[in-house]
N, C-alpha and C positions, 0 to 999 in steps of 0.2 A: 504494499500500500504507500502510497504517495505519501511525502508530507506536504501540506500548505504552503507554499511560498509564500514567504512575507516579510514585507520591508517597514521598517519605524517609520512612521508619518511625520514626528515632529521631536526629534531628539532635544531639541532645546529644552521642551516641558518635562520631561524627566529622562533618566540614563534608559538605556535600549535593553529589552528583556529579550530572556531567550526566545528563540521561536516556538510558536505555538504547539501542542500536538497535533497529530492529522486529527480531521475529524472523523466522528466514527460513521462509517459509510456500510451500507450493505453490499453484497455482491451483483456484481451482473444478474440481470434476468435468467440469461439461458447459458448453458456451457460454453464456455470460449467467447461468450460474448463480451466487447468493450462498451458497446453503446446498445441503445434502445431508439430503433426508427419506427416512428409513425408518422403518418401522413395526416391523419385528420387535426383538426382544430383540438378537439379534446385529447388526442392524443398530445399534443405540444403542452395544452394546459397541465397534464397530470406528470408531464417530466418535468414542466416548472415547478407546481406542488410540491414534488418529491424533493427537488435539488433546496426549493423554501425550507421545507421541512427540517431536511437534515443541518443546514447553514443553523437555523433555528435554533435548532437542538444543541448545536456547538454552542453556541452564543450563552443559553441558558444553563448549561454544564460547565461554564468557564473552560471550555476546551481554546478558546481565541483568547489574547490579551489586548487591552486597549492600546491603540496607536498603532495597530498593523494593518497593513494592505493587503488585502485578499485578491490576487493576480487570478486573474479571468482563467486563461487558458491551465495551467495547472491545477487549479479547483477544479475544472470541468472533468479534467481527465481521472482525476481523485475521486469523483463523484460518478465515472462511468457516463458522462451526458456529455452534448453535444456544446459550445459556449453558449448556443442561444437561450436556453430556456436558463442555465445559471446565470447569464447577464440579466433576464427579467425578474429571476428570485432574488439577485443582488440589489437592483432597482427599486423590487418592493418592501425589502428590509430598509432601505435608505426612506422610504414614502414614510415607512413607522418607526423612523428616527432612531433605528437600531444602528444603521450604519450612517456614514457620511461620503460624500465626492468629494477627492482632492480636485486643485487645477487641471488635471488631466482626465479627469472622469473617473479613475480609481475608486474602489469601494474602500475605506477605513473604518476601523472600529472606533469610535469616539472615546476621546480622554476624559471622563467624568471629573466634572468640577466641584466645589464644596455646594455650590446656590442650586447646579441641576439634582446634586446627591438628596438635599434636602427637600426637595420636591416632590421626586419619585418614591422618598421614604414616606415622606407624608401621605402621599395617595397608596405606596403599599400598605401603611396601618391601617388605613381606614378600609380598604378592600377585604384583606385579611380577616378583620374585626368582623364584617360584615359576613363573611363567609363561615368565621367561628359559630356565630348568632343561629345562622341556619342550621349547621350540623347541630347543634344542640335540638334542634325541633325535629330534623329529619334522618338524623344519621341510625341506622341500625347496630344491634350489640354486634353483628360480624364484622361491619366495615369500622366500627372502633376497634375490635380484636386487631385488624388488618393495620390499622394505624399504630397499634402498639407493636406488630411485627415489625413495621417499617423503621420505625425509630431505635428500635433496640439495634436492627443492622448500621442505623447513625449514628450511635453512641457507640458500638466496636469501629466503626472505621474512623471516627473521632478519636479513640483512643490508641489506635493504631497508626495515629497520622495520616491516615489516608485520602486527603483533602479531596480532590478528585472523584473519586469515589463516594465520598460522603455528601458532596455537593450534589450528586446525580440521586440519592437515596434520599435527600433532602427533599428535591424537585419532586421526587414521588410521592413523598408525604404531603407536600403542601396543594399537589393535585388532587391526592386522595381523599384531602379534607372538603375540597370546592365539589369533587363530584358526591361526598357524603351528604354535604350541602344542597345537593340538586342546584348547584347555581354554575350551569356553563357558560353566562354572559361573565359571570366575574371571575372565572378562570381564565376565558380569555381575556381580558384585562390584564390579568396579573400577570400573565404569560408575557405581555408586550412590556410590564416592568421588570421582569425578570431578565427577557433577553438584554436589557439595557443595565441592570445590574449584574449579570452572570459574568461577563468579563473584567469587572473588578474584583471578584473575589480571587481569579487567577494571581492576581498580584500579592496577597495575602499567604500563598502557600508555601512562603518561606517563613514565614512566622507561626509561633506557635498559636494557637487559638485559647482566647480568654477563657477565663473557668467559667462553670455556671453559678448561677446566684444559689442562695440557702434553700432553697426549692427545687432545685435541679433545672434539666434544661425546660425550656417554656412548654418544648413538646409537650412532657411529661403531666405540665399544669393543664394543656388541654384537652388532652386526654381522660384525667380525672373529671375535668369539666362537663364533657361531654358524656360520660358515666354519671355525673350527678345532675345530669340535665340542668346545668347550673349558668345562666346566658350571663351574667356579669362575670362569671370567673374566666369564661372561656374568653370575652372580650378582652377580659385583663392578659390572658397568657396571649393570645396574638399581638396584641401591643407588645409584652416583654421579648417575644421572639424577633419582633423589628427590631430594638432595641440591640437586643445582643448580636443581630448581624452587624447594625450601625458600627458597634465596636470592632468589630473584622473589619468593616470598609474602612472606616473614617483613614487610618491609618495610608490608604494609598490614594486618596485625592488630592486634586492639586488645588491649591486656594484660587478664588475668584473674586 
């Protein structure tokens, strides 16, 4: 599997980081295939959606760092696609403000500043709290048990300092909260925020994670709130989780 060819977009803003790991991609559709060729518009849209979904996942799970340029043709080769659907996917991500274009029209992961971070964090806190409230009402016992299982995986990965894997499990936890809350629109909005915050997490991989508070990880608080059907405790747990995340991310931000 090829690595993404990446260039640091603005070295003056911060020291250059190592190249990001490769995107997690699925193998080609057929044996020996290196591309998928469909003539219909639906086929092209499907390929664009495939490229979009995989790049988006890599942003959410911190596989790409801020300030790196996504080079079209190497990226298309890694995704086993032609450049056209990949270009369309990149432009879609630019329209969603997950990427920006440089003066040559290349897509770059933006560098987060303090002002943008505060706004995104406030929006995330409001949405996470709303999802937690709904989960108190709608989550089944089986869904709460599944959240407990995912959280145990998160804690094991945290203790092992496996940051990237922990973030992927963490994303699964929050996605499962929204599903338990029967809140697909909240999930969609949150994923838009996670796309922008995910790359910043990658800058924290070389630092130890902060310790949890006296009540343990906020996920544990949320699970307990769901079992007790306690709306106030669920909201508090959601906001505590955002505050804990902020402690991780804030040292990686630039001043604005």
